[in-house]
N, C-alpha and C positions, 0 to 999 in steps of 0.2 A: 969344137968351134960353135956348132949349132946350139949346144947346151949353154954356152956362155951368152950367146945372143939372146936366147930365150930368157935367161936370168935377168939380163939387162932390161929387156922389154917388160918383164913382170915387175921389176923394181920401179921402172919409170912410170908404169901405169898406176902402181900403188901410191907413189909420191903425188901423181896428178890427182888421184882420188882423194887423198888426204888434204891436199891444198884446196881442191874444190869444196870439200866439206867444210874446211876452216873458213873459206870465203863466205859460204852460205850462212854459217853460224854467225860470222861477223855482221853480214847484212841483216840477218834477223834481229841481232842485238841492237843494231843501229835503228832499225824500223821500230822496235819496241820502245827504244829511248825517245824517238821522235813522237810516237803516239803519246807517251807520258809527259812530253814537254809541251807547255801551253804556247801555242802559236797564234798571234792575234791577226785578224783579218784587216784589210784596208778600211778606213773610215767609210761609213755609209753616205755621208754628205761632205761636200767641200767647203761649205760656208756655215756660219753660225745659225743662219735661218734658211728654211726651205724657200720661203718668200717673205711672208710676215711671221709665220709660225716658227718657233724655235726648233732647231735640229739638235741632234745628239753630239754635234761637234763641240769640242772644248779646246781652248788655246793650250798649246804645250807650255810647260813651265818656262817662265822668262819671256814669253812672246807677248807683245803689245799689239792689239788690233785697233785700227781706226775704221769705223763704219759710218759712212755718210749716206743718209736715206732721204730721198725726195718723193713726195706724193703730190700729184697734180689734181686739178679739178676734173669733173665728169665730162665725158665725151658728148653727152646728149645736148649740151647747149651749142654745139657746132662752132661755127666760125666766130660767133659773138665773143667768146673768150678763148679763141684759137684752140678749140677742143680741149679746154681745161688747162692749157699751158700757162695762161695768164694767172692762174691760182697755184700756189705751191705751199706745201708744208715741208719743213726741213728738220731732220733729226741728226744730231751728231753724237756719236757714242764712242767711248774708249773702254776696251775690255783687256784685262790683264790676268795672267795666271801666276800667282805667287808660289803655289804648290802644285805638284803634278795631280791632275784630275780635278782641280778646283779653280773656277774662273769667277772673277768679280768684274762688274762693269758699272759705269755711270753715264747717263745721257740726258740731253735736253731736246725736247720735241716742240716745235712751234704749234703743233696741234694742241689746243687747250693749254699752251705754254707749260708743258708737262716736264717735270724733273723725275728721273727714274733711277733706281738702284737695283741691280740684279745679282743673283748668285747662282752658279751652275756647279753641280757636284756629280762626278762620274761614279756610278755604283758598280758597274761592270762593263767589260768590253767583249764584243763578239770574238770568239776564238774557236779553235778546233775542239774545245771542251765545253763551250757555252754558246748558244745560238743567237744571243741578242746583245745589243748595246742598251744600257739602261742609265738614264741621267735624271737627277732631281733638279728642278728649277724653281726659283722663287723670285718674285718681282714686286716692288712697291712703287707706285706712281703718286706724284703730288701734283694736283691740278692747281696751278697758280693763277689761272685765268678767272676763277670765281671771285666776284666782287662782294665784299662785305656789305656794301650799300644795298645789294639785291637780297642778301641773306643776313639781316641784322644779328641773328643769334649764331652766326657761323663760327665754328671752332676749327682749329687746325686739323683735327682728325677727320672732319667732314671732307677735306680735300683729298683724302687718301683712297686709293684703290689697290687691292692686293691680289696677286695672281700666283697660284702654285700649280705646278704641272709635273707629271711623271712622263718623261719622254722615253719611248721604247721603239727602237729601230732595228732593222736587219738588212744587211747587204745580201740580197737574194742571189744576185749574179754580178758579173763584171759591169753590167749596164744598169741593173734595176736595184733600187733601195726603197724601202717602205718604212713608214713610222705611224704609230698611234700616240696620242697625247691626251689622256684624261686630265681634265683641268677643273680647278675651283677658283672662282673669282668673287671677291668681296668688294662691293661698291658702297661706300658709306653715305654718299649723297647722290640722289637720282632725280631726274626731271620726269615726273609722272606723265607729262604730256607726251613723252616719247616712249617710256617703258610700259605705260598702260596700267601698271600696278607696282607695288613695292616688291622688287625682286633683288634685294641687296645681296643675297647669296645665290650664286649661279653655278650650275654644273654643266660642263661642256665636254664634248669628245672631239678632239682634233685628229684629222687624218691627213697624211701627206706622202708624197712619193717623188722620186727622181729617176728619170730615164736618160741615160747617157746616149747621145746620138753621134758624137764624134769624140776625138781625143780631148778637145777642150770645150765642149759644149754639151749641155743637158737641158731637158725640158722638165719643169717642176710643176706639180699641182698640189693644192692643199685646200681643205675644207674643214669647218668646225660646226658641229651641230649643238645648239643651245637647248638643253632639256628644260631649262627654267624660264625661258622667254614666254611672256604673257601673250595670249592670242591677239590682244589689241596693241601690242608693241609695234612701233614704227621702224624698229631695227630688224635687219635681216641677218641670216647666218653668213659668215664671211666665206667667199670663194675666191681663190687667187690662182692665176696661171702665170708661170714665169719661165724665163730662160736664163741659165747660168753660162757665162763666158769666162774662161780662165785665161789669164795673160800673165804668166810669171807670178809675181808676188801679189797681183790683184785678182779679185773676182768681181765681175760686173753682173748684177742681177737685174734683168728687165722684167717688170711686173705689170699685170693687168688685174685689177681687183675691184670689188664693190665696196671696199673699206678704204677710207682716206687716212685714218690714223695708223701709225706704225708701232706705237707702244702697245704692249700686250693687252691691257685692259680696254683700250680704244678699238683696236681692230677686231678683237674677239666679240665684243658686246655692243659696238656702236656703228656697225656697218649699215649705211642707209641706201646704198646703191642696189640696183636690181639688174642682173645680167639679162633677163628676158626682155627688158625695155632698152637695153644699151646704156643703162645708167652705171657705167664703170669708169674707172680712172686708171691712168698710166702712172707708173712710178719706177724708181730704180734704187738699188743699193750699190755702193762702191765699197769694197772691203779691201783693206791694205794691212799687211802684217809687217811688223818691224822686229 
């Protein structure tokens, strides 16, 4: 009797050992498959722009975005123009993705009555196999405010400003995302009274970040250093502080910046405000996806 019980115990333990080993082998196989499968991280940014600076976010295929941007006047004039609210520039932009990872947009900004066309192309996404989001960005601005009466030899090409950027971001943690944006800008027509010299081709480095402070809110900061700006230029490097508020299909972006233009060429190279003297402006973006 005891011998039979001993046999049963030995057989049971052997079966348990075989089963456990099979489970371990299966788990190891699943873990190896998971490591070999590319798993994408969540996007580094919730909106197309950190504030003014482009982010690495691209519309999903078939999504239409409406972006309405307002930029008000400077705070420094005080109550005379209600802290800048009496002055306003408005930009309306439509962005659409016909193909996955490629976004096209068209906009009109009342700042210099500018028409803009842009293209964004995703080169790679952050995943368990690659640490960065990389996006190529190109923009063309047409300044329709320039009067031929002031420039008798004006040609259509003189109205153009071109911007190209490589946007590189990383979601560092659940709360923190960072981006760098090496940029090249070509301005065909410049006012030497402001630029101080002919600097038609300009190289800049943009830096930006997003810190999530609650489920639906984040604090954003961005800055761009212009390596090509002449020492006598009246323009400053743009610095923008913002707050993102997510509400379903909307993202509200509240901004404080020393730049009043919201199109790329304007805010990157024509910021006239100075944070140290309180010469900054309030603005906001409203982003809606359809």
